[in-house]
C-alpha positions as CSV (number, residue, x, y, z in Angstrom):
1,M,16.2,100.5,8.9
2,V,17.3,98.7,12.1
3,S,14.6,98.6,14.7
4,W,15.0,100.3,18.1
5,Q,14.5,96.8,19.7
6,M,17.5,95.5,17.8
7,R,19.6,98.5,18.9
8,G,18.5,97.8,22.5
9,V,19.4,94.2,22.4
10,A,22.8,95.1,20.9
11,A,23.5,97.5,23.8
12,L,22.4,94.9,26.3
13,M,24.7,92.2,24.7
14,R,27.7,94.6,24.6
15,S,27.3,95.5,28.3
16,T,26.8,92.0,29.5
17,R,27.8,89.1,27.2
18,K,30.5,90.6,25.1
19,R,32.9,90.9,28.0
20,R,33.0,87.1,28.6
21,F,34.1,86.5,25.0
22,L,37.0,89.0,25.0
23,T,39.6,86.8,26.7
24,T,40.7,83.2,26.7
25,E,39.9,83.1,30.4
26,G,36.3,83.8,29.6
27,G,36.3,80.7,27.4
28,H,37.7,78.6,30.2
29,D,35.1,80.1,32.6
30,M,32.3,79.0,30.2
31,L,33.8,75.5,29.9
32,A,33.9,75.2,33.7
33,R,30.4,76.5,34.3
34,A,28.0,73.9,35.7
35,K,25.4,72.8,33.2
36,G,21.7,73.4,33.9
37,P,18.7,71.4,32.9
38,S,17.6,70.9,29.3
39,D,14.1,69.6,29.7
40,P,11.3,71.1,27.7
41,P,9.7,74.0,29.7
42,R,6.1,74.2,30.7
43,S,5.5,76.6,27.8
44,V,6.0,73.6,25.6
45,T,4.7,70.7,27.7
46,R,1.4,72.3,28.5
47,R,0.6,73.0,24.8
48,M,2.4,70.2,23.0
49,S,2.6,66.4,23.2
50,V,6.2,65.6,24.3
51,E,7.8,62.2,24.3
52,S,11.3,61.8,25.6
53,R,13.6,58.9,25.1
54,T,17.3,58.1,25.4
55,V,19.5,57.5,22.4
56,G,22.9,56.3,23.5
57,C,23.2,58.2,26.8
58,F,21.5,61.4,25.5
59,D,17.9,62.6,25.8
60,V,15.9,63.2,22.6
61,H,12.6,65.1,23.0
62,Q,10.0,64.6,20.4
63,V,7.5,67.5,20.2
64,R,4.2,67.4,18.3
65,R,0.7,68.9,18.4
66,P,-1.7,67.0,20.7
67,D,-4.1,66.5,17.8
68,S,-1.5,65.3,15.4
69,A,-2.2,61.8,14.0
70,G,-0.1,59.3,12.1
71,S,3.5,59.5,11.0
72,R,4.5,63.1,10.4
73,P,7.6,64.6,8.7
74,V,10.3,65.4,11.2
75,V,12.3,68.5,11.8
76,V,15.5,67.8,13.7
77,Y,16.5,70.9,15.6
78,L,20.0,71.4,16.9
79,H,20.4,74.2,19.4
80,G,23.3,76.6,19.6
81,G,25.3,77.8,22.6
82,A,28.9,77.5,21.5
83,Y,28.8,73.8,22.4
84,V,29.0,74.8,26.1
85,N,25.5,76.2,26.8
86,E,22.2,74.4,27.2
87,I,19.2,74.8,25.1
88,V,17.2,77.9,26.2
89,S,13.7,79.3,26.0
90,Q,14.2,81.0,22.6
91,H,15.1,77.6,21.1
92,W,12.1,76.0,22.6
93,A,9.8,78.8,21.4
94,L,10.8,78.1,17.8
95,V,10.5,74.3,18.3
96,R,7.0,74.8,19.6
97,R,6.0,77.0,16.7
98,L,7.4,74.6,14.1
99,A,5.4,71.7,15.6
100,A,2.2,73.8,16.0
101,E,2.2,75.6,12.7
102,L,3.5,72.9,10.4
103,D,2.0,69.8,12.1
104,V,5.4,68.1,12.1
105,E,7.3,66.3,14.8
106,V,10.3,68.2,16.0
107,W,13.1,66.1,17.4
108,V,15.4,67.9,19.8
109,P,18.5,65.9,20.6
110,V,20.2,67.1,23.8
111,Y,23.8,66.5,22.8
112,G,26.5,66.6,25.4
113,L,28.4,69.8,26.0
114,A,32.1,70.6,26.3
115,P,34.3,69.9,28.2
116,D,32.7,66.6,29.4
117,H,31.5,65.8,25.9
118,Y,32.9,66.4,22.4
119,A,32.2,66.6,18.7
120,Q,32.3,62.9,17.7
121,Q,29.7,62.0,20.4
122,A,27.3,64.7,19.0
123,H,27.8,63.5,15.4
124,D,27.1,59.9,16.4
125,L,23.9,61.0,18.2
126,V,22.6,62.9,15.2
127,A,23.7,60.3,12.7
128,A,21.7,57.6,14.7
129,L,18.6,59.8,14.5
130,L,19.0,60.4,10.7
131,E,19.6,56.6,10.2
132,E,16.5,55.9,12.1
133,L,14.5,58.2,9.9
134,Y,16.0,56.8,6.8
135,D,15.1,53.2,7.8
136,A,11.6,54.4,8.5
137,G,11.3,56.2,5.2
138,R,10.4,59.4,6.9
139,D,11.2,62.8,5.4
140,C,13.1,65.2,7.6
141,W,14.5,68.7,7.7
142,L,17.7,69.6,9.6
143,A,17.7,73.0,11.4
144,G,20.1,74.6,13.8
145,D,21.5,77.9,15.1
146,S,25.1,78.9,15.8
147,A,27.0,75.8,17.0
148,G,23.9,73.8,16.2
149,G,23.9,75.1,12.7
150,G,27.4,73.9,12.1
151,L,26.5,70.5,13.6
152,A,23.5,70.3,11.2
153,L,25.6,71.0,8.2
154,A,28.2,68.4,9.2
155,A,25.5,65.9,9.9
156,A,24.0,66.4,6.5
157,Q,27.4,66.0,4.9
158,R,27.9,62.7,6.7
159,A,24.4,61.4,5.7
160,V,25.0,62.3,2.1
161,A,28.4,60.6,2.1
162,R,26.7,57.4,3.5
163,G,24.1,57.5,0.7
164,R,21.4,57.1,3.4
165,S,19.6,60.4,3.7
166,T,16.0,61.5,3.8
167,V,17.0,65.1,4.6
168,R,14.9,67.4,2.4
169,G,16.6,70.7,3.4
170,L,18.8,72.6,5.8
171,T,18.0,75.7,7.8
172,L,21.2,77.2,9.1
173,I,20.9,80.3,11.4
174,A,24.3,82.1,11.9
175,P,26.1,78.7,11.8
176,W,29.6,78.3,13.4
177,L,31.2,76.9,10.3
178,D,35.0,77.0,11.0
179,L,36.0,76.4,14.6
180,G,39.5,77.7,13.7
181,M,37.9,81.1,12.9
182,R,40.6,81.9,10.4
183,N,38.7,84.1,7.9
184,P,40.7,87.4,7.8
185,E,37.4,89.3,7.2
186,V,36.5,88.6,10.8
187,D,39.2,91.0,11.9
188,A,37.3,94.1,10.7
189,L,33.9,92.8,11.7
190,E,34.7,91.6,15.3
191,P,34.7,95.2,16.9
192,H,31.2,95.7,15.5
193,D,29.8,92.5,16.8
194,P,28.2,93.5,20.2
195,W,28.1,89.8,21.3
196,L,30.8,87.5,20.1
197,A,34.6,87.6,20.0
198,R,37.1,84.9,19.1
199,A,39.4,84.9,22.1
200,A,37.0,83.0,24.3
201,L,35.8,80.7,21.5
202,R,39.3,79.3,20.8
203,P,39.7,77.2,24.0
204,I,36.0,76.1,23.6
205,A,36.8,75.0,20.0
206,D,39.8,73.0,21.2
207,A,37.8,71.3,23.9
208,W,35.0,70.4,21.5
209,A,37.3,69.0,18.9
210,A,38.9,66.8,21.5
211,G,41.9,65.9,19.4
212,L,40.4,66.3,16.0
213,S,42.0,68.8,13.8
214,L,40.1,72.1,13.4
215,D,40.4,71.4,9.7
216,D,38.3,68.2,10.1
217,P,34.9,68.8,8.5
218,R,33.3,67.1,11.6
219,V,34.2,70.2,13.5
220,S,34.6,72.7,10.7
221,P,31.9,71.8,8.1
222,L,32.8,74.8,5.9
223,L,35.7,72.6,4.8
224,G,33.5,69.6,4.0
225,P,31.9,68.6,0.7
226,V,28.8,70.3,-0.6
227,D,28.0,68.0,-3.6
228,G,24.7,66.2,-3.0
229,L,23.5,68.4,-0.1
230,P,19.8,69.3,-0.1
231,P,18.6,72.9,-0.5
232,V,20.0,75.3,2.2
233,D,18.3,78.3,3.8
234,L,21.0,80.4,5.4
235,W,20.4,83.3,7.8
236,V,23.0,85.7,9.2
237,G,23.2,89.3,10.4
238,T,25.8,91.9,9.3
239,R,26.9,92.5,12.9
240,D,27.8,88.9,13.5
241,I,31.3,87.4,13.2
242,T,29.8,84.3,11.6
243,L,29.0,86.4,8.5
244,P,32.2,86.1,6.6
245,D,32.2,82.3,6.7
246,A,28.4,82.2,5.9
247,R,29.3,84.2,2.7
248,I,31.9,81.6,1.8
249,L,29.4,78.8,2.3
250,R,26.9,80.7,0.1
251,D,29.5,81.0,-2.6
252,R,30.5,77.3,-2.3
253,L,26.9,76.2,-2.6
254,A,26.0,78.5,-5.5
255,G,25.5,76.5,-8.7
256,V,25.9,73.2,-6.8
257,V,23.0,73.3,-4.3
258,P,20.0,75.5,-4.2
259,V,20.7,78.2,-1.5
260,D,18.6,81.0,-0.2
261,F,20.9,83.5,1.6
262,H,19.4,86.0,3.9
263,E,21.8,88.7,5.1
264,L,20.0,90.9,7.6
265,P,21.3,94.5,7.8
266,G,22.3,95.5,11.4
267,G,21.4,92.0,12.6
268,L,23.1,90.4,15.6
269,H,24.0,86.8,16.1
270,V,21.1,84.4,15.7
271,V,18.7,87.2,14.7
272,P,15.8,84.8,14.0
273,L,15.8,83.8,17.7
274,L,15.8,87.3,19.1
275,P,12.7,89.2,20.4
276,V,12.9,91.9,17.8
277,P,10.7,92.7,14.8
278,E,13.4,91.5,12.4
279,G,13.5,88.2,14.3
280,E,9.8,87.7,14.0
281,Q,9.8,88.3,10.3
282,A,12.7,85.8,9.9
283,R,10.9,83.2,12.0
284,R,7.8,83.4,9.9
285,R,9.8,83.0,6.7
286,I,11.8,80.1,8.2
287,I,8.6,78.3,9.1
288,E,7.1,78.9,5.7
289,R,10.2,77.6,4.0
290,I,10.4,74.4,6.0
291,G,6.8,73.8,5.5
292,A,7.0,74.3,1.7
293,G,10.2,72.2,1.5
294,L,8.6,69.2,3.3
295,Q,5.7,69.3,0.9
296,E,7.8,69.4,-2.3
C-alpha cells in the first residue's frame, strides 16, 4: 500500500514541479537559473567534521564523525538535480547519516552544473578522486541519485576500464541512464510520473553533453560496458520515468554483476530521499547494504 505521505508528495510535485518539465522552454529556464550555494549546511557542520578542498576548480567536501580515527573507507556521493540544480538538504541528510552510522568518510564532489559546465569536466573530477583513492589503497563505494546516479555508473565504468579501481559497490537511486530518453516504454509511464517529463530534459541533456553524442557512455552509461563492475544496488519507483531504463540496466547486469533491484510500488522519483515512510525504509536498507559491502 502506498502511504498517504507519498500520495501527498505526488500531489505537491504535480502542482508545482511537473509544469516546469512539460516544455522545452522549461528546460531552458532551468539552464538559465542562477546557481545557489552548495556548501554543507549547519545540520551537517555542527554534528560532523567537515574538511573542504579544491580538486581542479571544484570543491570537494569530506564529511566524517568527529570521533572517527584513522583512515576510513570512503563513500563518494554524487548528487542529483538534472545536472542543473545544486545539492539540497535531502542529499546532505543522507550524507550525514552515512558518515554517522557507518563511520566512513563521505566525499561530496560539487561538480559544475550546466550550462557553464559539462559532462567531461564532471567525469574528470570524479576520476581524479577515484584515482586518489586507488593510489592510497582505500576502499570506496560510489553512490548517487538521478543525474548523480548516472554519473556514478559512468565513473565506475571508466575506473574499471583503466584497471585502477577500489570501488567495492554502487548504489544507484533512480539513475538518469540514457540522456536521449529513447526507451519507448517511457511514453506510457510519463503521464503517471507526477514530477518529471522529457520535454524540458532534452535541452538540458544537450547542454550537459556539450558536443558529445547522447550515445556516448560518458553521458548515457546505460550504453556502456558492464563487465567487471562491482555489485550494484539499484532503487527506483514505479511512477518514475527512469524506471524503464533501470529495468534495462538490471537485465544487462543479471548474470554478469551481482545486482539487487528494488522497484518500489507507487514510488516517485528518488524515493529514498523523500520524507515518506517508504523513503525511510529505503534509506535504512541502503545504509545497511553499503556498510555490509565495505566490510566484505
